[in-house]
C-alpha positions as CSV (number, residue, x, y, z in Angstrom):
1,M,49.7,-46.0,-39.6
2,K,49.9,-45.9,-43.4
3,P,46.4,-46.1,-44.8
4,K,45.5,-49.0,-47.0
5,L,44.6,-48.7,-50.7
6,F,42.0,-51.4,-50.2
7,Y,40.6,-51.0,-46.7
8,T,40.1,-54.0,-44.5
9,A,39.9,-53.9,-40.7
10,P,42.0,-56.3,-38.5
11,N,40.3,-59.7,-38.1
12,A,37.7,-58.8,-40.7
13,K,36.7,-58.2,-44.3
14,C,34.5,-55.6,-46.0
15,G,31.1,-56.8,-47.0
16,D,28.6,-54.5,-48.6
17,I,29.4,-50.8,-48.3
18,I,26.8,-48.1,-48.0
19,P,28.6,-44.8,-48.7
20,K,26.9,-41.4,-48.0
21,Y,28.3,-37.9,-48.7
22,I,27.1,-35.7,-45.7
23,D,28.4,-32.2,-44.8
24,G,31.5,-32.4,-46.9
25,K,32.6,-35.9,-45.7
26,Y,32.1,-39.5,-46.8
27,Q,30.3,-41.6,-44.2
28,L,31.0,-45.3,-45.0
29,F,28.6,-47.7,-43.4
30,Y,29.4,-51.3,-44.1
31,L,28.6,-54.9,-43.3
32,K,31.6,-56.2,-41.3
33,H,32.5,-59.8,-42.0
34,W,34.4,-60.9,-38.9
35,L,37.0,-63.7,-39.3
36,D,37.0,-64.6,-35.6
37,R,33.7,-64.0,-33.8
38,D,35.3,-65.1,-30.5
39,A,37.7,-62.1,-30.6
40,P,37.5,-59.7,-27.6
41,D,36.7,-56.8,-29.9
42,F,33.9,-58.6,-31.8
43,V,30.8,-56.5,-32.2
44,P,28.1,-57.7,-34.7
45,G,26.2,-55.5,-37.1
46,W,26.9,-52.5,-39.2
47,H,30.1,-50.4,-38.7
48,R,30.7,-46.8,-39.7
49,M,33.8,-44.9,-40.8
50,E,34.4,-41.2,-41.8
51,S,36.7,-40.0,-44.6
52,K,37.4,-36.8,-46.5
53,D,39.3,-38.5,-49.3
54,L,38.3,-42.1,-49.3
55,V,41.9,-43.0,-48.4
56,H,42.4,-41.9,-44.8
57,M,39.6,-43.6,-42.8
58,G,38.5,-42.5,-39.4
59,P,38.1,-45.0,-36.6
60,E,35.3,-47.6,-36.9
61,T,32.2,-47.2,-34.8
62,P,29.8,-50.1,-34.4
63,I,26.3,-48.8,-34.7
64,H,24.5,-52.0,-33.6
65,V,22.2,-52.3,-36.6
66,R,21.7,-56.0,-37.3
67,G,20.9,-57.1,-40.9
68,G,21.8,-56.7,-44.5
69,T,22.4,-53.8,-46.8
70,G,20.3,-50.7,-46.6
71,D,20.3,-46.9,-46.7
72,I,20.3,-43.7,-44.6
73,V,18.1,-40.7,-45.3
74,C,17.2,-37.5,-43.4
75,R,13.6,-36.2,-43.1
76,N,12.7,-33.0,-41.3
77,G,16.0,-33.0,-39.6
78,Q,15.8,-36.6,-38.3
79,W,17.9,-39.4,-39.6
80,H,16.3,-42.7,-40.7
81,L,18.1,-45.9,-41.5
82,F,16.6,-48.8,-43.5
83,A,18.2,-52.3,-43.5
84,C,16.9,-55.9,-44.1
85,I,16.6,-59.1,-42.1
86,F,16.2,-62.8,-43.0
87,P,14.2,-64.6,-40.3
88,E,13.5,-68.3,-41.0
89,G,14.2,-68.0,-44.7
90,K,12.0,-64.9,-45.1
91,Q,13.1,-61.4,-46.0
92,Y,11.9,-58.1,-44.6
93,V,12.9,-54.4,-44.7
94,T,13.6,-52.8,-41.3
95,H,13.4,-49.2,-40.1
96,Y,15.5,-47.4,-37.5
97,I,15.4,-43.8,-36.3
98,S,18.3,-41.9,-34.8
99,K,17.9,-41.5,-31.1
100,D,20.1,-38.4,-30.7
101,G,20.6,-36.9,-34.2
102,S,23.9,-38.8,-34.6
103,L,24.7,-41.5,-37.1
104,D,25.6,-44.0,-34.4
105,N,22.6,-44.5,-32.1
106,W,19.6,-46.1,-33.7
107,E,16.2,-47.2,-32.3
108,Y,14.5,-50.1,-34.1
109,Q,10.9,-49.3,-35.2
110,E,9.6,-52.9,-35.1
111,A,6.1,-52.0,-36.2
112,D,7.4,-50.6,-39.5
113,T,9.0,-53.9,-40.6
114,F,7.4,-55.1,-43.9
115,G,8.0,-57.7,-46.6
116,P,6.9,-58.3,-50.2
117,D,3.1,-58.1,-51.0
118,G,2.9,-61.5,-52.7
119,D,1.0,-59.9,-55.6
120,I,3.4,-57.7,-57.5
121,Y,6.4,-59.2,-55.8
122,H,7.3,-62.8,-55.0
123,C,7.9,-63.6,-51.3
124,S,11.4,-65.1,-51.9
125,D,13.4,-61.8,-52.2
126,W,13.0,-58.5,-50.5
127,R,16.2,-56.7,-49.4
128,D,18.8,-53.9,-49.9
129,P,16.5,-50.9,-49.7
130,R,17.7,-47.6,-51.3
131,I,15.8,-44.4,-50.5
132,V,15.5,-41.4,-52.9
133,Y,13.3,-38.4,-52.1
134,R,11.3,-37.2,-55.1
135,E,10.9,-33.5,-54.2
136,E,8.6,-32.7,-57.2
137,L,6.2,-35.5,-56.0
138,G,6.7,-35.1,-52.2
139,E,7.4,-38.8,-52.1
140,Y,10.2,-41.2,-50.9
141,W,10.9,-43.9,-53.4
142,M,12.4,-47.1,-52.0
143,F,14.3,-49.3,-54.6
144,L,14.7,-52.9,-53.6
145,A,16.4,-56.2,-54.6
146,A,13.3,-58.2,-55.5
147,R,11.6,-60.9,-57.6
148,A,8.6,-60.1,-59.7
149,N,5.7,-62.5,-59.2
150,R,5.7,-64.2,-62.6
151,P,5.3,-67.8,-63.7
152,H,8.8,-68.0,-65.4
153,S,12.2,-68.1,-63.8
154,Q,13.7,-64.8,-65.0
155,T,12.1,-62.7,-62.3
156,G,15.0,-60.7,-60.9
157,C,14.1,-57.0,-60.7
158,V,14.5,-53.7,-58.9
159,G,11.3,-53.3,-57.0
160,L,9.7,-50.0,-56.0
161,C,7.7,-48.9,-53.0
162,V,6.5,-45.3,-52.3
163,S,5.9,-43.4,-49.1
164,K,5.2,-39.9,-47.9
165,D,6.2,-40.5,-44.2
166,L,8.8,-43.3,-44.3
167,K,6.5,-45.5,-42.4
168,T,3.6,-46.6,-44.7
169,W,4.7,-47.9,-48.0
170,E,2.7,-48.4,-51.2
171,Y,3.8,-51.2,-53.6
172,R,4.4,-50.2,-57.2
173,E,5.4,-52.1,-60.3
174,P,9.2,-52.8,-60.7
175,V,11.3,-49.8,-61.8
176,Y,13.5,-52.2,-63.7
177,F,12.5,-55.7,-64.8
178,P,14.3,-56.9,-67.9
179,E,13.2,-60.6,-67.5
180,R,16.8,-61.5,-67.7
181,F,18.0,-62.5,-64.2
182,N,17.3,-65.7,-62.3
183,G,17.9,-63.9,-59.0
184,A,17.1,-60.5,-57.4
185,C,19.0,-57.4,-58.7
186,E,21.0,-56.8,-55.5
187,C,22.2,-53.5,-53.9
188,P,20.3,-51.1,-56.2
189,D,21.5,-47.5,-56.3
190,V,19.9,-44.6,-58.2
191,F,21.5,-41.2,-58.9
192,R,21.6,-38.4,-61.4
193,M,24.8,-37.1,-63.1
194,G,24.3,-34.2,-65.5
195,D,21.4,-35.0,-67.9
196,W,21.3,-38.7,-67.1
197,Y,19.8,-40.9,-64.4
198,Y,21.6,-44.1,-63.5
199,L,20.5,-47.3,-61.9
200,V,23.3,-49.5,-60.5
201,F,22.7,-53.1,-59.2
202,S,24.6,-56.3,-58.7
203,S,23.7,-59.7,-60.1
204,Y,24.8,-63.2,-58.9
205,T,23.1,-65.5,-61.4
206,N,22.9,-65.1,-65.2
207,L,25.7,-62.4,-65.0
208,F,27.9,-62.0,-62.0
209,G,29.1,-58.5,-61.1
210,T,27.9,-54.9,-60.8
211,Y,25.9,-53.5,-63.7
212,Y,24.1,-50.3,-64.6
213,V,21.5,-48.9,-67.0
214,K,20.9,-45.2,-67.9
215,C,17.9,-43.0,-68.7
216,H,18.1,-39.5,-70.2
217,V,16.4,-36.8,-68.1
218,G,12.8,-36.3,-69.5
219,E,12.6,-39.9,-70.8
220,T,11.2,-43.1,-69.1
221,Q,13.0,-46.0,-70.8
222,W,16.2,-47.4,-69.4
223,Q,18.9,-47.9,-71.9
224,I,21.7,-50.6,-71.7
225,P,25.1,-48.9,-72.3
226,K,27.8,-50.2,-74.6
227,N,29.6,-51.6,-71.5
228,H,27.0,-52.1,-68.8
229,R,29.2,-53.9,-66.3
230,L,31.3,-51.8,-63.9
231,D,34.6,-53.6,-63.3
232,A,34.6,-57.4,-63.6
233,R,33.8,-60.6,-61.6
234,A,36.0,-59.6,-58.7
235,F,34.0,-56.4,-57.8
236,Y,30.6,-56.7,-56.2
237,A,27.7,-55.1,-54.2
238,A,28.8,-51.6,-55.3
239,K,27.0,-48.4,-54.3
240,T,27.8,-44.8,-55.0
241,A,28.1,-41.5,-53.2
242,G,29.3,-38.0,-54.1
243,H,28.2,-34.5,-55.0
244,D,27.9,-32.3,-58.1
245,M,31.7,-32.2,-58.7
246,E,32.5,-35.9,-58.1
247,R,31.0,-39.3,-57.6
248,Y,32.6,-42.6,-56.4
249,I,31.5,-46.2,-56.4
250,C,32.4,-48.5,-53.5
251,G,32.4,-52.2,-53.7
252,W,34.4,-55.2,-52.5
253,N,37.1,-57.3,-54.1
254,P,36.6,-60.9,-52.8
255,T,39.2,-63.0,-51.1
256,K,40.0,-66.7,-51.8
257,D,40.7,-67.6,-48.2
258,E,37.7,-69.2,-46.6
259,N,36.0,-71.6,-48.9
260,I,32.7,-70.2,-47.6
261,F,30.6,-72.1,-50.3
262,G,32.6,-75.3,-50.3
263,F,33.6,-74.9,-54.0
264,W,37.4,-75.3,-53.7
265,P,38.7,-78.1,-55.9
266,D,39.9,-81.3,-54.1
267,K,43.2,-81.1,-55.8
268,F,44.7,-77.7,-56.6
269,K,48.1,-76.1,-57.1
270,G,48.3,-72.9,-55.1
271,R,45.7,-70.4,-53.8
272,D,44.9,-68.8,-57.2
273,Y,42.9,-71.9,-58.1
274,R,40.5,-71.3,-55.3
275,T,37.0,-69.9,-55.7
276,W,35.8,-66.4,-54.6
277,D,34.5,-65.7,-51.1
278,W,31.9,-63.2,-49.9
279,G,33.6,-60.0,-48.8
280,G,37.2,-58.8,-49.1
281,G,39.0,-55.5,-49.6
282,M,37.2,-52.2,-50.2
283,V,37.6,-50.9,-53.8
284,V,36.7,-47.3,-54.7
285,H,36.5,-46.1,-58.3
286,R,35.9,-42.6,-59.5
287,L,33.0,-42.5,-61.9
288,I,33.6,-40.7,-65.2
289,Q,30.7,-39.7,-67.5
290,Q,31.4,-40.2,-71.2
291,P,30.0,-37.9,-73.8
292,D,27.3,-40.4,-74.7
293,G,26.2,-40.7,-71.1
294,D,28.0,-44.1,-70.5
295,L,30.0,-44.4,-67.3
296,G,33.7,-45.0,-67.1
297,L,35.9,-45.9,-64.1
298,A,39.1,-44.1,-63.1
299,L,41.7,-44.2,-60.4
300,P,40.8,-41.7,-57.7
301,E,43.4,-38.9,-57.6
302,S,43.7,-39.3,-53.8
303,K,44.9,-42.8,-54.2
304,K,47.3,-42.0,-57.0
305,A,48.8,-39.2,-55.0
306,L,50.0,-41.7,-52.4
307,F,52.7,-43.0,-54.8
308,T,55.5,-40.4,-54.6
309,H,58.7,-42.4,-55.0
310,S,59.8,-43.2,-58.5
311,V,61.4,-46.6,-59.1
312,P,64.1,-46.6,-61.7
313,N,63.3,-48.6,-64.8
314,S,65.5,-51.4,-66.1
315,F,64.8,-53.3,-69.3
316,S,66.0,-56.8,-70.4
317,P,64.5,-58.2,-73.6
318,V,63.7,-61.9,-73.3
319,T,62.8,-62.4,-76.9
320,E,64.0,-60.7,-80.1
321,G,61.9,-58.1,-81.9
322,W,62.3,-55.1,-79.6
323,Q,63.6,-51.7,-80.6
324,E,64.3,-48.9,-78.0
325,S,64.4,-45.2,-78.7
326,G,64.3,-42.4,-76.1
327,G,62.7,-44.7,-73.4
328,C,60.1,-46.0,-75.8
329,W,60.1,-49.7,-76.5
330,T,58.6,-51.0,-79.8
331,A,57.6,-54.6,-80.5
332,K,58.4,-54.8,-84.2
333,T,57.4,-58.3,-85.2
334,A,53.9,-58.8,-86.4
335,S,53.5,-62.6,-86.2
336,S,55.1,-63.5,-82.8
337,Q,55.0,-62.6,-79.1
338,Q,57.7,-60.3,-77.8
339,M,58.5,-60.2,-74.1
340,L,60.6,-57.9,-72.0
341,L,61.6,-58.2,-68.3
342,M,61.8,-55.1,-66.1
343,Q,62.7,-54.4,-62.4
344,Q,61.3,-56.1,-59.3
345,M,57.8,-54.9,-58.2
346,P,57.4,-53.4,-54.7
347,E,54.6,-55.0,-52.7
348,T,52.5,-51.8,-53.1
349,C,53.1,-50.0,-56.4
350,Y,51.7,-47.8,-59.2
351,I,52.5,-48.7,-62.8
352,H,51.7,-46.6,-65.8
353,V,52.3,-47.4,-69.5
354,K,51.0,-46.0,-72.7
355,I,50.4,-48.7,-75.3
356,R,49.9,-47.8,-79.0
357,S,48.7,-50.8,-80.9
358,D,50.0,-51.2,-84.5
359,G,48.0,-54.3,-85.3
360,A,48.9,-56.2,-82.1
361,H,46.4,-59.0,-81.2
362,Q,47.4,-58.6,-77.5
363,A,49.6,-56.1,-75.7
364,G,50.0,-55.3,-72.0
365,V,52.0,-56.0,-68.8
366,I,53.0,-59.0,-66.8
367,L,52.9,-58.7,-63.0
368,Q,55.1,-60.9,-60.8
369,A,56.8,-62.3,-63.9
370,S,59.5,-65.0,-63.7
371,E,62.7,-64.6,-65.6
372,E,61.6,-67.0,-68.3
373,M,58.2,-65.4,-68.4
374,R,56.4,-68.7,-67.8
375,E,54.6,-67.7,-64.7
376,G,53.0,-64.4,-63.8
377,Y,49.8,-62.4,-64.1
378,Y,49.1,-61.1,-67.6
379,I,47.0,-58.0,-68.1
380,Y,46.4,-56.9,-71.6
381,V,44.2,-55.2,-74.2
382,E,42.8,-57.1,-77.2
383,P,42.0,-54.4,-79.8
384,E,40.3,-56.9,-82.1
385,M,38.0,-58.1,-79.4
386,N,37.5,-54.7,-77.8
387,R,38.3,-56.0,-74.3
388,L,40.7,-55.8,-71.3
389,V,41.8,-59.3,-70.1
390,F,43.4,-60.8,-67.0
391,R,45.1,-64.2,-67.4
392,S,47.0,-65.8,-64.5
393,W,50.0,-68.2,-64.4
394,L,47.4,-71.1,-64.2
395,R,47.0,-71.0,-67.9
396,M,50.7,-71.3,-68.6
397,Y,51.1,-75.0,-68.1
398,E,49.4,-78.2,-69.1
399,E,47.5,-78.9,-65.9
400,G,46.0,-75.5,-65.8
401,G,45.0,-75.7,-69.4
402,K,43.1,-78.9,-68.8
403,T,41.5,-77.5,-65.6
404,F,39.8,-74.4,-67.1
405,P,36.9,-75.1,-69.5
406,Y,36.9,-71.4,-70.7
407,D,39.4,-69.2,-72.5
408,I,40.1,-66.4,-70.0
409,E,39.7,-65.7,-66.3
410,L,38.5,-62.1,-66.2
411,E,37.5,-59.6,-68.9
412,V,35.8,-56.3,-69.4
413,P,34.7,-54.6,-72.6
414,L,36.9,-51.7,-73.8
415,R,36.2,-49.3,-76.6
416,R,38.9,-49.2,-79.3
417,P,40.4,-45.6,-79.2
418,G,40.5,-43.7,-82.4
419,D,44.2,-43.1,-82.1
420,G,45.0,-46.7,-81.1
421,V,46.4,-45.6,-77.7
422,Y,45.6,-47.3,-74.4
423,H,46.7,-45.5,-71.2
424,M,47.0,-48.3,-68.7
425,E,47.4,-47.8,-64.9
426,V,47.9,-50.6,-62.4
427,V,47.9,-50.4,-58.6
428,T,48.8,-53.3,-56.4
429,E,48.8,-53.9,-52.6
430,G,49.6,-57.3,-51.4
431,T,47.3,-59.8,-53.2
432,V,44.9,-57.1,-54.5
433,G,45.3,-55.5,-57.8
434,L,43.4,-53.0,-60.0
435,V,43.9,-52.0,-63.6
436,Y,42.4,-48.9,-65.3
437,V,42.5,-48.2,-69.1
438,N,41.6,-44.8,-70.6
439,S,39.5,-43.7,-67.6
440,E,36.9,-46.0,-69.1
441,A,37.4,-49.6,-68.0
442,A,38.6,-51.0,-64.7
443,M,39.3,-54.6,-63.5
444,S,39.9,-55.8,-60.0
445,F,41.9,-59.1,-59.5
446,R,43.8,-61.1,-57.0
447,M,47.4,-62.4,-57.1
448,Y,48.0,-65.0,-54.3
449,D,50.7,-67.4,-55.4
450,Y,53.5,-65.1,-56.6
451,Q,55.0,-62.0,-55.0
452,N,58.3,-60.1,-55.0
453,R,59.0,-60.8,-58.6
454,N,59.3,-58.6,-61.7
455,L,57.3,-56.5,-64.0
456,G,57.2,-57.4,-67.7
457,L,55.9,-56.0,-71.0
458,F,54.6,-58.2,-73.8
459,S,53.0,-57.9,-77.2
460,F,51.7,-60.4,-79.6
461,G,52.2,-58.4,-82.8
462,K,53.4,-54.9,-83.3
463,A,52.9,-52.3,-80.5
464,E,54.7,-49.3,-78.9
465,F,55.2,-48.9,-75.2
466,S,56.0,-45.4,-73.9
467,Q,55.7,-43.3,-70.7
468,I,56.6,-46.4,-68.7
469,E,56.6,-45.6,-65.0
470,M,56.7,-47.3,-61.7
471,R,56.2,-45.6,-58.4
472,E,55.9,-46.8,-54.8
473,R,54.7,-45.3,-51.6
474,E,57.1,-43.5,-49.2
475,Y,57.4,-45.2,-45.8
476,E,55.7,-43.1,-43.1
């Protein structure tokens, strides 16, 4: 079977992923969100897969751990697993020990279950443990999604407990507490890359998405990077794994299928209007370290290598203002939008285009474009605003314009390159899409209502489009 770009199991979606790099392979533990709990193959709890390249996944193995996100760590040759449970509205951390040295058979250590202390930490939130061994201290540090015990509302933090034996834990002050978040900083992850330490977490209140802060080795103060969000709204609960040569971050791109929270509008046109669910397709980004220590996101080479079949380009200008030379198309008019229609998109495809802005206010691609360019999914850079933007067909007609009380649907910050050149890569598979720019910014999105239509290019103002390429996967 051809491996999926964005992994989902039959009759299920990917919830939070706990990736670990062990003995040259990636072990992907994840919270499996079953769509039909009456199915004959239903097994609740965590599941595990193995992969060498984060594309070809081994068979799933249920490991019978019940509860939320956690971590796996080895001490003195024995594997320990930590998760979290939510009995009667409370939250506790749980501890398991491997029965046989494998990663699949776990014995619950009920006596080790513990919750917040009620002094440093409020009793409302205590979940998503992440364990790091501090060799120089001989201590295990547990980072947690928590709430500081303060009288105001902005108490979301990354909590800290310390242990020498993985059984008895000492409460410490939060490792990150910016007094900014109305809810706990979920799924914390800590790692070192070069001369920097990074703390990644997800937020679901004041800001929604996966964020990170950085700290230079030898210092103690967390810094907020220029772009401190990794991907956009449609990428969540992300955690990392890797080694000295590479590191990846794994999260989920939510569906719009279930109306889990009951937020769908009473009247809507199409599925793109719907609100986001919990869980979806697995998204894997490669982490790129910028010279200043900030993190960028890039398409993993193992995924890009799947696209081996070139699709011939065809170009049909829809508006005036285009000039072609040697396969390079230039939008020459400064004060109007220029649009160009290309060939039909395969269901799964890779698109690359180099965009050189010459004063353009917006420039990018249109996915699933109609011939008159009224409907489609617009992905573009805005050099003046230093951002990458997704805008769907919903904004292209009067009803949609009245519905949305905000300007755009998805955006991520993007540095303006010194040479004005944006290298844009897009990958799609069914309703899921991803765009990368300059190995810096990435944005996950969904396209529900339109398929089997065309690719387009557009620019509001002057811009040059070159190295235009579309590839699809060979059938296996």
